[in-house]
C-alpha positions in Angstrom: 84.8 -128.1 -28.1 87.2 -129.6 -25.5 90.8 -129.2 -26.7 92.8 -130.2 -23.8 92.3 -131.4 -20.2 95.3 -131.3 -17.7 95.3 -132.8 -14.2 98.2 -132.1 -11.9 99.1 -133.2 -8.3 99.8 -131.0 -5.4 103.7 -130.9 -6.5 102.8 -129.5 -9.9 103.5 -133.0 -11.7 101.2 -134.2 -14.4 98.7 -136.9 -13.5 96.9 -136.9 -16.8 97.1 -134.9 -19.9 94.6 -135.4 -22.7 93.4 -133.8 -25.9 90.6 -134.1 -28.4 91.3 -137.0 -30.9 90.1 -134.6 -33.7 93.0 -132.1 -33.0 95.9 -134.9 -33.2 95.2 -138.3 -34.2 98.6 -139.4 -33.1 97.8 -138.4 -29.5 97.8 -141.6 -27.2 95.6 -139.9 -24.6 92.3 -138.6 -25.8 89.6 -136.6 -24.1 86.4 -138.6 -23.7 83.9 -135.6 -23.7 83.6 -132.6 -21.3 84.4 -133.5 -17.8 81.1 -134.2 -16.0 80.4 -131.3 -13.7 82.4 -128.7 -15.5 79.2 -127.0 -16.4 76.7 -127.1 -13.6 78.3 -129.6 -11.2 77.2 -127.9 -8.0 74.1 -127.1 -5.9 72.9 -124.4 -3.6 72.5 -125.0 0.1 70.6 -123.4 2.9 67.7 -123.8 5.1 64.2 -122.4 5.0 62.2 -121.5 7.9 58.4 -122.2 7.1 56.1 -119.4 7.5 52.9 -119.9 9.7 51.1 -119.0 6.4 51.9 -119.9 2.9 55.5 -120.6 1.8 58.7 -119.9 3.9 61.0 -117.0 4.8 63.7 -116.3 2.1 67.3 -117.1 3.1 70.6 -116.5 1.7 72.1 -119.7 0.0 75.6 -120.7 -0.7 77.3 -122.9 -3.3 78.1 -126.5 -2.6 81.4 -128.1 -3.8 81.7 -128.9 -7.3 81.4 -132.8 -8.3 83.4 -133.6 -11.4 84.5 -136.6 -13.4 87.3 -136.7 -15.9 87.2 -139.4 -18.6 89.9 -140.4 -21.2 90.5 -143.1 -23.7 94.1 -144.1 -24.0 96.0 -146.1 -26.6 99.6 -147.1 -26.2 102.1 -149.1 -28.2 102.1 -152.3 -26.1 100.6 -154.4 -23.3 103.5 -153.6 -21.0 103.1 -149.8 -21.6 99.4 -149.9 -21.0 99.8 -151.6 -17.8 102.5 -149.1 -16.6 100.3 -146.2 -17.4 97.3 -147.8 -15.8 99.3 -148.4 -12.5 100.3 -144.7 -12.8 96.8 -143.3 -13.1 95.6 -145.6 -10.3 97.7 -143.4 -8.1 96.4 -140.1 -9.3 96.0 -137.8 -6.4 96.2 -140.8 -4.2 98.1 -138.6 -1.6 94.9 -137.1 -0.5 96.3 -133.8 -1.3 94.8 -131.2 -3.6 95.7 -130.9 -7.3 94.5 -128.8 -10.2 92.3 -129.4 -13.2 92.7 -127.3 -16.1 90.4 -127.3 -19.2 90.9 -125.7 -22.4 88.2 -125.2 -24.9 87.5 -123.6 -28.3 86.6 -120.0 -28.2 86.8 -119.5 -24.2 89.8 -119.0 -21.9 91.4 -122.0 -20.2 90.0 -122.4 -16.8 91.5 -124.1 -13.7 89.9 -125.4 -10.5 91.5 -126.8 -7.4 90.4 -130.5 -6.8 90.4 -133.5 -4.6 90.1 -137.1 -5.6 86.9 -138.4 -3.8 86.6 -141.9 -5.2 88.0 -145.0 -7.1 89.6 -144.6 -10.4 87.8 -146.8 -12.9 90.1 -148.6 -15.6 88.6 -150.7 -18.2 90.7 -152.3 -20.9 89.4 -152.3 -24.5 92.2 -154.0 -26.3 95.6 -155.3 -25.2 97.2 -151.8 -25.4 94.3 -149.6 -24.9 91.9 -148.8 -22.0 89.5 -146.1 -20.8 90.0 -144.2 -17.6 87.4 -142.4 -15.1 88.8 -140.2 -12.3 86.1 -138.9 -9.8 87.0 -135.5 -8.4 85.5 -132.7 -6.1 86.5 -129.0 -6.2 85.9 -127.8 -2.7 85.7 -124.3 -4.0 83.2 -124.5 -7.1 84.8 -121.4 -8.6 87.0 -121.7 -11.7 89.7 -119.2 -12.7 91.6 -118.1 -15.5 95.6 -117.4 -14.9 96.6 -114.6 -12.8 97.3 -111.1 -14.3 100.0 -109.0 -12.2 100.9 -105.5 -11.9 103.1 -103.3 -9.7 101.7 -100.6 -7.5 103.7 -97.5 -6.3 102.4 -95.7 -3.2 100.4 -92.7 -3.7 102.9 -89.5 -3.9 105.8 -91.6 -5.3 108.3 -89.5 -7.0 107.6 -86.4 -5.1 110.3 -85.0 -2.7 112.8 -82.0 -2.2 115.6 -82.7 -4.4 118.9 -80.1 -4.1 121.9 -81.1 -6.0 124.3 -78.9 -4.2 127.3 -80.5 -5.9 126.0 -79.5 -9.4 128.5 -78.8 -12.0 126.1 -76.8 -14.2 128.2 -73.7 -14.4 126.2 -70.4 -14.4 123.2 -71.9 -12.9 124.2 -73.5 -9.8 122.2 -76.0 -7.8 118.4 -75.8 -8.2 115.7 -76.9 -5.8 113.1 -79.1 -7.3 110.4 -81.2 -5.8 110.1 -83.9 -8.3 107.2 -85.2 -10.4 104.6 -87.7 -9.0 104.6 -91.1 -10.7 101.2 -92.0 -12.1 99.7 -94.5 -9.6 96.3 -95.3 -11.3 95.8 -98.9 -11.8 92.8 -101.0 -12.7 91.7 -104.7 -12.1 88.9 -106.3 -14.0 87.0 -109.7 -14.1 85.5 -110.9 -17.4 83.9 -114.0 -15.5 80.5 -114.6 -14.3 81.3 -114.6 -10.4 82.9 -112.1 -8.0 86.7 -112.0 -8.1 88.9 -111.2 -5.1 92.3 -109.4 -6.0 95.5 -110.4 -4.1 98.0 -107.6 -3.0 101.5 -108.5 -2.0 103.3 -105.5 -0.1 107.2 -105.4 -0.1 108.0 -102.3 2.1 109.6 -100.8 5.1 106.9 -98.8 6.6 104.8 -98.1 9.7 101.7 -99.6 8.2 100.0 -99.4 4.8 96.5 -99.5 3.3 95.3 -101.1 0.0 91.9 -100.6 -1.7 89.7 -101.9 -4.4 87.1 -99.4 -5.6 85.8 -97.8 -2.5 86.8 -100.5 -0.2 90.0 -100.4 1.9 91.9 -102.7 4.2 94.6 -101.2 6.6 97.5 -103.0 8.3 98.7 -100.5 10.9 102.0 -102.5 12.1 105.5 -102.2 10.9 106.4 -104.0 7.8 109.9 -105.1 6.4 110.9 -105.6 2.8 112.3 -109.2 3.6 109.0 -110.2 5.2 106.2 -109.6 2.6 102.6 -109.0 3.6 99.9 -110.6 1.3 96.3 -109.2 1.7 93.7 -111.6 0.0 90.6 -109.5 -0.6 88.6 -112.9 -0.1 89.2 -112.1 3.6 92.6 -112.9 4.8 96.1 -111.4 5.5 99.3 -113.4 5.7 102.6 -112.0 7.0 105.6 -114.2 6.0 103.1 -116.8 5.1 101.4 -117.0 8.4 97.8 -115.8 8.8 97.6 -112.5 10.8 94.3 -111.3 9.9 93.5 -110.4 13.6 96.1 -107.6 13.4 94.0 -105.6 10.8 92.5 -102.2 11.2 89.9 -101.4 8.6 88.6 -104.6 7.1 86.7 -103.3 3.9 87.3 -106.4 1.8 86.8 -105.3 -1.8 86.1 -107.8 -4.8 85.5 -107.2 -8.5 82.1 -108.0 -9.8 81.2 -110.2 -12.7 82.2 -108.2 -15.9 83.4 -105.3 -13.8 86.5 -103.1 -13.7 87.7 -101.4 -10.4 90.6 -99.0 -9.4 93.1 -100.3 -7.0 95.3 -98.2 -4.5 98.3 -98.5 -2.3 99.6 -96.0 0.3 101.6 -95.9 3.5 99.8 -94.8 6.7 102.7 -92.9 8.0 105.6 -92.9 5.5 107.7 -95.7 4.2 109.3 -97.0 1.1 108.6 -100.0 -1.2 106.1 -101.2 -3.4 103.2 -103.7 -3.9 102.0 -105.9 -6.5 98.3 -106.9 -7.2 97.2 -110.0 -8.9 93.6 -110.5 -10.4 91.9 -112.8 -12.6 88.5 -113.9 -14.3 86.3 -116.0 -11.9 83.7 -118.4 -13.3 81.2 -120.7 -11.7 
């Protein structure tokens, strides 16, 4: 059962928030069923080349955008209040920019899709202070995601290095040379969804270059980095330096994703020494 539907605009402001009438009968904004297209909602596209004989040659197909429609029933306390809310809903995502649609259901995690408004908002008054609303949307990327999970990665070998406390005041023993103890760098990412999920690394380091990996796949950035200019590696296929796409600077391009229901180790190391850390974000992905 649908519990909540939340539509926000490009600035994060709420355009529509509705919940099931059965959950809170006092709520003025009631969900009118599951948003159309939340299940299904996309097709597969591709062109087949006909054989000279029977049938056609197989082809790899890709997913289309997801077509959605959000419906709600709204009851307010006065004619004027209803008019005001109708006017506000008429402007939902009217700036042409992308927003987010989040749907919470009983027994499953809340999922979010990036959406655009693609048609007219339809409003029909059912009483002086009540009306229904329908908002047509398209998700350019048909995938839906859970919230990000984030963990911090230390470079391989962190914690190892010669230490000589020559000013030690430990009488009778004197300074002792030690080489430190390696910090555990084993981290894992997982995906409980039904589609491949691409982790995102953010490297904050002073180094001559670095490598990040998912499973047996690795991406290298063989250029100097600085802690005040983070480098983001999106394993979907892009690298951003200070927010600017610099994918052409990469060395190895072993983009790695987490398969549906899978778990993979992740790694981070410097190519030629350095100091700093990285974070990796991962999430469940559904279609």
